[in-house]
N, C-alpha and C positions, 0 to 999 in steps of 0.2 A: 636807506630810507632818505628823508628830506635832506638835501645837501650832502648825501652820503659820500660822494667822490671827493668833495672838497675838504671833508673833515676827517679823513682817514689817510694814513700813510699809503703811498702807491707802491704796491709790490706786484709781482707777476705770477704767471700760471703756466703749468702743464707741459708734460712731455707728450709726444705724439706716438702712440703705439697701436693705432687703429688697425693696421694691416697684419699684426702678428697673430699667429694661430693660438688657440686657447692653451695648448700644452706649453708653448713658449712663454706665454703670459704667466702661467702658473710658476714656471721655473724662475722667471725674472722676479716674480713677487716673493717667492721663498728666499731668493738670494738677497733681495732688498730688505726683507725682514731681518736677515742675519747681519747685514752690514749697516745700513743707515736707519732701519726701523721705520722712520717717518720722514717722507721726502718733503723738503721745504720748497714749495712751488714758486717761491720768489726767485729761485735760481734760474727759472726759464723765462724767456722774454715775451712769449706770445700769449695773449688772453685766450680763454676757452670759447668755443662756439658749439652750440648744439647743431647737429647735422640738419640740413634743410629737409623739410617735410616732403615725403614722397607719397602721393595719393594711393590709396588701396581700396579695393572692393567697390570702385565706382563712386566713392563718397565725394561730395562737393566740399566737405569740411572734415578735418580730422575729428575723431571721437576721443575725448579726454575724460578719464574717470579719476576722481579723488576718493580714496578709500579710507574709511574710519572704523576703528574697533569700538564696539558698543560699550565695553567696560571702561574705556579711558583712552582718549585721543587728545593731543595737544592742540588747543584751539587755533592759534596763529598758524601753525604748520599746515592745518587743514584749510582754514578760511581764506588765507592770503592767496594760495594758488587758485582756489575756486573763484575768489573775487576777481583776480586779475584776468583769468582765462574767460570767465563768463562775461565780464564787461568789455573785453576786447572784441568779441563777436567773431573771432577767427576760427572758433572750434565749437562743436557741440559738447557741452560739459555736463557730466552727471555725477552727483554725489552718491556714494555707494557705502552701505554698511555691511559688515561681515555677516551679521545675523539680523533677524527682524527686531523691530523695536527701536526706542530712542538711543542716541549715541551721546554719552557723557563726554564733554570736551573741556574739562578742567578750566573754568568752573561751570560753564553753562551747558545746556542740553539742547540737542537738535534732533529733528526727524529728517532723515535723508531720503533721497528720491527713489532708491532701489536697494535691494539686498544684492549680494554678489550672485545669488542664484537667479534672481529676476533679471539682473544685468546680462548674465550669460544667455538667458532665454531670449531676450530682446536683441542681443548682439552676439550671435554665435561665432562670428569671425573674430571677435575680441576688440579691445580698444586699440587706438594708435599710440596713446600715451596714458600711463597711470602715475599719479602722485601718491607717494607713501609717506605720511607724516609720522612723527614720533607717537608712540602708543605706550600704554602701561605694560603690556606684555608683548615684547618683541619676538616671542617664540610661539605666538598663537597659531595652532595648526591650520585653522580655517583660513586665516589671513595669508600664511605662507603658501599654502596650497594654491590659493587663487592668484597670487602674484606670479608664482612659477607657471601656472597654466596660461596666464595672459602673456608672459614672456615667451612661452612656447608657441604662441600664435603670432609672434613677431612684433609685439608692442615695445615701446621704449619705456623703461622703468625709471622714475625720477624720485629719489629719496630726499626728504627735507629734514635737516638737523639730525636728531637721534633716530629718525626713520631709516637712516643708513644701517642701523643695527638689525632692523627687520630684513632689509634686502640682503645684508651680509649673511643672515641666517638661512636664506634661500639658496645660497651658493652662487647667485648671479654676479656678485662682485669678484669672485675668485679670478685671479689673473688680470684684473682690471684696476685702473686708477680710480680712487674714490676719496671723498672727504666727509667730515661730519663736524659736530660742535667741538670747540677747542677743549672742553672739559673731559672728553673721553679719549684724548690722544693716546695715552699709555694703554688704556683698556682695550681699545679697538685693535691695536697692533698685536697685543698678546692674545686676544680672543679670536681674531681672524687673521692669522699670519699669511694667508694666501692672497690677501688683498694688498694692492700697492697704495697704501694710505698716504694722503698728502695733507699738509697744513698750509696756512697763509694763502688761502685761495677761497673765493666766495662760492664757486661751484666748479665741478669737474664734469666734463662730458667725454665719455669714452665709449663710442659706438652706441649700443642700445641701452647703456646704463649711464645715468646722470645722477649726481649727488650734490647736495648743498651743505654749506657750513651752518652756523647757528641761526637762531630764529629769524632775524631780519634779512638773512640771505635768501629767504624764500621769495622775496619781492623781485630782486634782480634775476633770480633763476627763472621765475615765471615769465618775466619780460623777455629773457633770452629765448624761451620757447615761443613766445609770440613772434620774435624775429625769425626763428627757424621756420615758422609756418607762413608768415605774411610779409617778411622783410623789415629792414631797419626803419623805414619811415613810419610804418604802423606801430612798431615797437616804441619808437620815440613818442608818438602820440599817446599811447597807453601810459608810458612812463610819466609824461607830463600830467596826465589825467589823475594818476594816483599820487603824484607829488614827489617823484624822485628824479634826480638829475641824470642818471645813467645806470647801466646794468652790466658793466664790465665785471669779469671774474676776479679782477685784481683786489686783493684784500690782505690786511695784516691781522690775522687772528691772534698772534702773540700779544698784540696791544690790549686784548681784552682779558688777559689773565689777571686775577685779583692781585693788586699790589700790596706790599707790606703795610703801607700807610692807611689802608682802608679795610674796614671790617668785612669779613666774609658774609656771603648770603646765609640767612637762617637755614637750618637743616630741614630736610623733607618732613620730619616729624614735628616741626614747630606748630604750635596750636594757634590758629587765627584768633585775634583778639577783637577785631573790628568787623562788623557786617556792613557791606556796602551795596547800595542799590544802583543798578545801571538801568536807566529808563530805556525801554525798547518799544518800537512801534513798527507798523507795516512800512516797508520801504527803506528802513535803516540800512546803512552800508555794512556788509559783512566784514570788510577789512577793519573799519573803524571800531566796530563792536569787538572784534577779536583782539585787537591791539590794546584796547582799553581794559577788557576783562583780564587779559594775561598780565599786563604790566602791574596792575594792582595786586593780583594774586601772587606775583613774584616777590612782593615785599616780605612774604612769609608770615604776616600777621593780619591779613585781610581776607575775608571770604566774600566774594562777589555774587550777587543774585540779579537775575533779569527781572525787572519790575515793569508791569504793563497794566493797561486798563482792565484786562480780564485774563483768565488763564487760557484763553483760546490760542492755538498755534498762530504764529505771525510769520508771514512770508517777507523775507528781507529783499533788498534791492535787486539781487540777481538770482534768486530762486531758492536759497537756503531757508529752511523753516526752523525758527527758534521756539522752544517751549518755555513760556514765562515761568519763573519760580514763584513770584509773589504778585499780588494784586495791589496796585496803588491805593492807599487808604484802607487796606484790609486789616484784619486783626493781627497779622504778624508784621512787625515793622523792622526796619534796619537802623543802624546807628547813624548812617549818613547816606544821602542820595546825591548822585552826580547830576550835573546839568545834562540836557539832551545831547545826543551825539551830533557831531558835525560831519556832514557827508562830503563837503568839498575837500579835495585833496586828502583822501582817506587816511593816508599815512601821517597826517598832522595829528591824528588822535594820539599817537605815541608821544609827540612833543607836548601836547596838552596834559596827558597823564603824568609824564615825568615832571613837568613843572609843578603840578599839584602835589605829587608825591614828595617832591623836595620841600615844598612849603608845609605840608602836613606832617610828614614823618622825618624830614631832615634830608640834607643833600647826600649823605652817605647811602641812605636807602635808595634814592633815585639813581645814584651812581651804580649801585649794585645791580639794580634792574637793568640799566643800560648795558653794563658789562655782560650780564648773562645773555641778553638778547643780541649781543654783538652789534650794538647800535652806536655809531660814532657821533650822532647828532646832539648829544647832551651838552648844553652850554654850561 
């Protein structure tokens, strides 16, 4: 995120096994699980690169789909890739839900552009790239079936954070290098031993599968895809536009493990004590909204609601549609309402939110949010 590369330790990434056959990959993965279990990517000197885009089906631009599970999808994991790719203009971007109806994105609600069935009908050749965010049920049959079907049509599958568990459940990571959020390091090695799991890396690109580390890693991963499609100059332009300094895969995930001197995050069953209104209007930035909503929700004691002039659906800056929860001045009120979102350098929304969380809930609360989101920018 903002000043990301200056504020985190520089470590390195990635073995290159792209030419190995699947059977060989699986054998190596099984052996790696028995010996090192989790590969420390700082041992290798070269940063990751997503393979350059190869045009298919006569398309002038690649087709990118971001898929969400209706019953629960992590908001930043979904909205950041959508926002980066849509604003870049280098691809045709479609938001896709597994089933008809709204998609709950912890904590806000969205109406996406197509269901998976509608997408398939419109694009029978399949997407060129799909992003898979973290979802509440990483073993949802409809989601897994669609991802496998898209991969079978030749697309590149990109997991974000805990979305790696979804892709691992499809078997597409077997015999490949991959990464995920630092908090699941032991679990993923045990649960998916045929994957060559890595840590201390922001994203891993192994052929037709790409995976990212925790929440904030979705930004440089998305910029890396812009580079693969349109080159480094365009990627640099988009990075400046959203407010980050670079998109290298170099990353020190170990640095974000909770330290003994700081309280742990509240449990998943912690009951929110504060209701918070986030003002939304037509044209607001998807990334700014997502980072704001997620950061406050990660405090464990805040429930955020989208507040608008009416309950009518609102089209955001790059095409996502948010469904307001509350009407400003209506009968149902919140404990506190934030200032309107800032669209300039959308990632600054996280800095703004963390500063306010520190002031309102204390510096430990802000630090815990930054640690979980693997965000090195907290001052």
